[in-house]
C-alpha positions as CSV (number, residue, x, y, z in Angstrom):
1,M,6.4,-22.1,-61.0
2,R,4.0,-20.0,-63.1
3,P,0.8,-21.9,-61.8
4,F,2.1,-21.4,-58.2
5,F,2.4,-17.6,-58.7
6,S,-1.0,-17.5,-60.4
7,R,-2.6,-19.3,-57.5
8,L,-0.9,-17.0,-55.0
9,A,-2.1,-14.0,-56.9
10,G,-5.6,-15.3,-56.9
11,I,-5.6,-16.0,-53.1
12,T,-4.2,-12.5,-52.4
13,E,-6.8,-10.9,-54.7
14,N,-9.6,-12.8,-53.0
15,Y,-8.3,-11.8,-49.5
16,L,-8.1,-8.1,-50.4
17,T,-11.6,-8.2,-52.0
18,R,-13.1,-9.7,-48.9
19,R,-11.3,-7.2,-46.6
20,K,-12.6,-4.3,-48.7
21,A,-16.1,-5.7,-48.5
22,V,-15.9,-6.1,-44.7
23,K,-14.7,-2.5,-44.3
24,R,-17.5,-1.3,-46.6
25,I,-20.2,-3.2,-44.7
26,K,-18.8,-1.8,-41.4
27,K,-18.9,1.8,-42.7
28,E,-22.5,1.3,-43.9
29,K,-23.5,0.0,-40.6
30,Q,-21.8,2.9,-38.9
31,R,-23.7,5.4,-41.1
32,A,-27.0,3.6,-40.3
33,K,-26.4,3.6,-36.6
34,N,-28.6,5.9,-34.5
35,V,-26.8,9.0,-33.1
36,V,-28.2,8.3,-29.6
37,V,-26.6,4.8,-29.7
38,D,-23.3,6.4,-30.7
39,W,-23.5,8.7,-27.7
40,I,-24.4,5.8,-25.4
41,E,-21.5,3.7,-26.6
42,A,-19.1,6.6,-26.2
43,F,-20.4,7.2,-22.7
44,I,-20.1,3.6,-21.7
45,W,-16.5,3.4,-23.1
46,A,-15.6,6.7,-21.3
47,A,-17.2,5.4,-18.0
48,G,-15.2,2.2,-18.2
49,V,-11.9,4.1,-18.7
50,V,-12.8,6.4,-15.8
51,L,-13.6,3.5,-13.5
52,L,-10.3,1.9,-14.3
53,I,-8.4,5.1,-13.7
54,N,-10.4,5.8,-10.5
55,Q,-10.0,2.3,-9.2
56,Y,-6.4,1.6,-10.0
57,L,-4.5,4.9,-10.7
58,F,-6.0,8.2,-9.5
59,Q,-9.2,9.1,-7.6
60,A,-10.7,12.5,-7.5
61,Y,-11.7,13.6,-3.9
62,Q,-13.2,16.7,-2.3
63,I,-12.1,17.6,1.2
64,P,-15.3,17.5,3.3
65,S,-14.2,19.4,6.4
66,G,-11.5,21.5,8.0
67,S,-9.8,18.6,9.8
68,M,-6.6,19.0,7.8
69,I,-6.1,22.7,8.0
70,D,-3.6,24.2,7.0
71,T,-2.4,21.4,4.7
72,L,-5.9,21.0,3.1
73,L,-8.8,23.3,3.2
74,E,-12.5,22.5,3.1
75,Q,-13.7,22.1,-0.5
76,D,-10.2,21.6,-1.9
77,R,-10.4,19.1,-4.7
78,I,-7.5,16.7,-5.0
79,F,-6.2,13.6,-6.8
80,V,-5.3,10.6,-4.7
81,N,-2.6,8.2,-5.9
82,K,-4.3,4.8,-5.7
83,I,-1.5,2.7,-7.1
84,I,1.2,3.5,-4.5
85,Y,0.0,1.2,-1.7
86,G,-1.8,-1.3,-3.9
87,P,-5.3,-0.6,-5.3
88,E,-8.4,-2.6,-4.5
89,L,-9.4,-5.2,-7.0
90,L,-13.0,-4.0,-6.8
91,P,-14.5,-1.4,-4.5
92,G,-14.3,-3.0,-1.0
93,V,-12.9,-6.3,-2.3
94,G,-9.3,-7.4,-1.8
95,K,-6.1,-5.4,-2.6
96,I,-3.3,-5.8,-5.1
97,P,-0.1,-6.2,-3.0
98,S,2.5,-3.4,-3.1
99,P,6.0,-3.2,-1.7
100,I,5.4,0.4,-0.6
101,K,3.7,1.0,2.8
102,P,2.5,4.3,4.3
103,K,5.3,6.2,6.0
104,R,5.0,8.3,9.1
105,E,3.6,11.8,8.2
106,D,2.2,10.6,4.8
107,V,-1.2,12.1,3.9
108,I,-3.4,9.0,3.5
109,I,-6.9,8.2,2.4
110,F,-9.0,5.3,3.8
111,E,-12.6,4.2,4.1
112,S,-14.3,5.7,7.1
113,P,-15.0,3.0,9.8
114,E,-18.4,4.7,10.3
115,Y,-19.5,4.6,6.7
116,L,-22.4,2.2,5.8
117,S,-22.2,1.1,2.1
118,R,-25.3,0.7,0.0
119,G,-23.6,-2.2,-1.9
120,P,-20.9,-2.6,-4.6
121,V,-23.2,-1.7,-7.5
122,F,-24.0,1.7,-6.0
123,D,-20.4,2.2,-5.0
124,I,-19.2,1.6,-8.5
125,A,-21.9,3.9,-10.0
126,Q,-21.1,6.7,-7.5
127,R,-17.4,6.5,-8.2
128,I,-17.9,6.6,-12.0
129,I,-20.1,9.7,-11.8
130,Y,-17.9,11.3,-9.2
131,M,-14.8,10.8,-11.3
132,L,-16.4,11.8,-14.6
133,T,-17.4,15.1,-13.1
134,L,-14.0,15.6,-11.4
135,S,-15.8,15.2,-8.0
136,F,-18.3,18.0,-8.7
137,V,-21.3,15.6,-8.6
138,D,-21.7,13.1,-5.7
139,I,-24.9,11.0,-5.6
140,D,-24.0,9.4,-2.2
141,R,-25.8,11.7,0.2
142,D,-27.5,11.5,3.6
143,E,-31.1,12.3,4.5
144,S,-30.3,16.0,4.7
145,G,-28.8,16.0,1.2
146,N,-25.2,16.4,2.3
147,P,-22.5,14.2,0.8
148,K,-21.8,11.2,3.0
149,V,-18.2,10.9,4.2
150,H,-17.2,7.6,2.6
151,F,-13.5,8.3,2.7
152,L,-11.3,10.1,5.2
153,I,-8.0,11.8,4.5
154,K,-5.6,12.3,7.4
155,R,-1.9,12.1,8.2
156,A,-0.3,8.8,9.2
157,A,0.9,10.0,12.6
158,G,1.5,6.7,14.3
159,M,3.0,3.4,13.1
160,G,3.0,-0.1,14.5
161,G,4.4,-0.4,18.0
162,D,3.9,3.4,18.8
163,R,2.1,4.6,21.9
164,F,0.5,8.0,22.1
165,E,-0.9,10.1,25.0
166,S,-2.6,13.5,25.2
167,R,-1.5,16.2,27.6
168,R,-3.9,19.1,27.4
169,G,-4.3,18.6,23.7
170,E,-0.6,18.1,22.8
171,L,0.4,14.6,21.8
172,Y,3.4,12.7,23.0
173,I,4.8,9.6,21.4
174,R,6.7,6.7,22.7
175,F,8.2,5.0,19.7
176,A,8.3,1.3,19.3
177,G,11.3,-0.1,21.3
178,E,12.0,3.1,23.2
179,D,11.2,4.0,26.8
180,R,11.0,7.8,26.6
181,W,8.1,10.1,25.5
182,V,8.8,12.6,22.8
183,S,6.7,15.7,22.0
184,E,5.1,15.3,18.6
185,R,5.8,18.9,17.8
186,D,9.5,18.4,18.7
187,Y,9.7,15.3,16.5
188,I,8.1,17.1,13.5
189,A,10.5,20.0,13.9
190,E,13.6,17.8,14.3
191,R,12.8,15.8,11.2
192,G,12.2,18.8,9.1
193,F,8.5,18.2,8.2
194,T,6.9,21.3,6.9
195,H,3.2,20.8,7.8
196,N,1.7,22.7,10.7
197,L,-0.4,21.3,13.6
198,S,-3.3,23.7,14.0
199,R,-5.0,24.2,17.4
200,L,-8.3,25.9,18.2
201,I,-8.0,25.6,22.0
202,R,-5.5,27.6,23.9
203,E,-3.4,26.3,26.9
204,D,-5.2,28.7,29.3
205,D,-8.6,27.2,28.2
206,Y,-7.9,23.9,29.9
207,P,-8.7,24.8,33.6
208,A,-12.2,25.7,32.4
209,I,-12.5,22.5,30.3
210,E,-11.4,20.3,33.3
211,A,-13.7,22.2,35.6
212,S,-16.6,21.6,33.2
213,G,-15.9,17.8,33.3
214,E,-16.0,17.9,37.1
215,V,-19.3,19.9,37.2
216,L,-20.9,17.3,34.9
217,A,-19.6,14.5,37.1
218,Y,-21.4,16.0,40.1
219,R,-24.6,16.3,38.1
220,N,-24.3,12.7,37.0
221,L,-24.1,11.8,40.7
222,G,-27.1,13.9,41.5
223,L,-25.0,16.3,43.6
224,E,-24.3,20.1,43.7
225,A,-20.8,21.0,42.5
226,P,-18.7,23.1,44.8
227,G,-19.0,26.8,44.0
228,E,-15.4,27.3,43.1
229,I,-15.5,24.5,40.5
230,T,-18.8,25.8,39.0
231,A,-17.3,29.3,38.8
232,A,-14.3,28.0,36.9
233,A,-16.2,25.9,34.4
234,G,-16.5,27.2,30.9
235,R,-16.0,25.2,27.8
236,S,-15.7,21.5,27.0
237,G,-13.9,21.5,23.7
238,D,-11.3,18.8,24.3
239,F,-12.9,15.4,25.1
240,F,-9.6,13.9,26.2
241,A,-9.2,16.6,28.9
242,F,-12.9,16.9,29.8
243,E,-13.7,13.2,30.1
244,P,-10.8,12.2,32.5
245,A,-11.7,15.1,34.8
246,R,-15.4,13.9,34.8
247,L,-14.3,10.2,35.4
248,G,-12.0,11.3,38.2
249,I,-14.9,12.6,40.4
250,I,-17.2,9.7,39.4
251,R,-14.5,7.0,40.3
252,A,-13.9,8.7,43.6
253,A,-17.6,8.3,44.4
254,N,-17.7,4.7,43.1
255,P,-14.3,3.2,43.8
256,H,-15.5,-0.4,43.2
257,N,-17.2,0.2,39.9
258,E,-15.2,-1.8,37.3
259,R,-16.7,-0.1,34.3
260,Y,-15.6,3.4,35.4
261,R,-12.1,2.0,36.3
262,M,-11.6,0.5,32.9
263,R,-12.9,3.6,31.1
264,A,-10.5,5.8,33.1
265,N,-7.6,3.4,32.5
266,V,-8.2,3.5,28.7
267,L,-8.1,7.3,28.6
268,A,-5.1,7.4,30.9
269,M,-3.1,4.9,28.8
270,G,-3.7,6.8,25.5
271,W,-3.5,4.9,22.2
272,Y,-1.4,1.9,21.2
273,V,-0.8,1.2,17.5
274,P,-0.6,-2.6,16.8
275,E,1.6,-4.0,14.1
276,G,0.0,-3.9,10.7
277,R,-2.0,-0.7,11.5
278,V,-1.5,3.1,11.3
279,L,-2.9,5.8,13.5
280,P,-4.5,8.6,11.3
281,L,-4.8,12.0,12.8
282,G,-6.0,15.3,11.3
283,D,-3.6,18.3,11.2
284,N,-6.3,20.4,12.8
285,R,-6.3,18.6,16.1
286,D,-9.3,20.2,17.8
287,N,-11.6,19.7,14.8
288,S,-10.9,16.2,13.5
289,N,-12.7,12.9,13.8
290,D,-9.7,10.6,13.5
291,G,-8.0,7.6,15.0
292,R,-8.2,9.0,18.6
293,Y,-11.9,8.2,18.4
294,F,-12.2,5.2,16.1
295,G,-8.7,3.7,16.7
296,P,-5.9,2.6,14.4
297,V,-6.7,1.6,10.8
298,K,-5.5,-1.6,9.1
299,L,-2.9,-1.0,6.4
300,S,-5.1,-3.0,4.1
301,K,-7.8,-0.3,4.5
302,V,-5.4,2.5,3.4
303,L,-6.4,3.1,-0.2
304,G,-4.0,5.8,-1.4
305,S,-1.9,8.9,-0.7
306,G,-2.9,12.5,-1.2
307,S,-1.0,13.6,-4.3
308,V,-2.1,16.9,-5.9
309,I,-4.6,19.8,-5.3
310,Y,-6.2,20.6,-8.6
311,W,-8.9,23.0,-7.5
312,P,-9.1,25.9,-6.7
313,L,-6.5,27.0,-9.2
314,G,-4.8,29.3,-6.7
315,R,-4.0,26.4,-4.4
316,M,-2.9,24.0,-7.1
317,G,0.2,22.0,-6.1
318,F,1.6,18.9,-4.5
319,I,0.4,17.8,-1.1
320,K,3.0,17.6,1.6
C-alpha cells in the first residue's frame, strides 16, 4: 500500500505544481498586455453582452414623435420587452416561437414597413451603439441628419377578423363573428382601459374638411367649384374625411372609371384585419402614421411590448 500512496502523492504534487505554473504564466502575460488591448477586450465583451440583452431581452427605444400622446411623449426613452412575443434570432432573421401573442390594446413595437435597411451588419452595429448609450446615440440617420424611424410603437387596436371604419375621425369596430358596429371609445370605457385617445381635430372642423376635398375635386376636373363650397372650405387635416369627399365629386363626373370606383370602395369599406395580423394605431389619432395608412402588420413582425419609461425621471413608470 505504501508504494501506491507514494505514487498518488507524487501525481498530486506534479498536478499542483503545473497548475501553479500555468497561473503564474497567465498572470505574467496579463501584466505584459497593453492597456489599450485590455480596453478593447473589455469593450468587445460589453458589446456582446449588450447585443444579447438588446436582441433577446430588453431594447432601449426613444419615442420619435407625438403619435402616442398622452401615453408616450416625444423624446421619452423606454425599454421594450423583447422576450414576451418571441425575439428574433438575428436582426431581421426569423423568430423564436412564443406562446404569448399581442392582446388588444397592448403597446407594441414593430419594424416600420417603410424602413429601408442598410444590411444586417449595419443593423447590428447600430443596435449595439444605441443600447450601450441607452438610446442617446443613434448612427442610423437620414440625409438631413435626423434619426431614421426604424421601429414604430403603437397600440394593438385591431385583431384578426376585426373590421374598422372611420366616421369623422372616430373609429367604429365590428368584432370578428359579430354583426354590429361598436364605438371604439365606448369599448375602451366599458373594458376599463385607462389610456386616452387624443384628437387634434374638432367635430365642427369636418364640414370645412369635406368642403376642401370637394373644392380639390373640382380643380382636378378643371372646373370652378360652386361659391358656397369654396366659402365653406378650410382645412384638410383628416385624410379619411377629405379623400372620400373628393372622390365623391370625381366619381359623379366619371361614373365608368373603374379606378375611382375601387378607390372609393376601399375608403368606404374601412380596414379589415386578416387572421395572423394586428392593426396598430397611435393614441394621438390625428397625428399618427399607423395601420390606417400601411395596413395590418403580421404578428411575426411584432418585436416586443412597451414596458417601462426610464427617462425623463419625472415620467418613469410602467407603460399602460
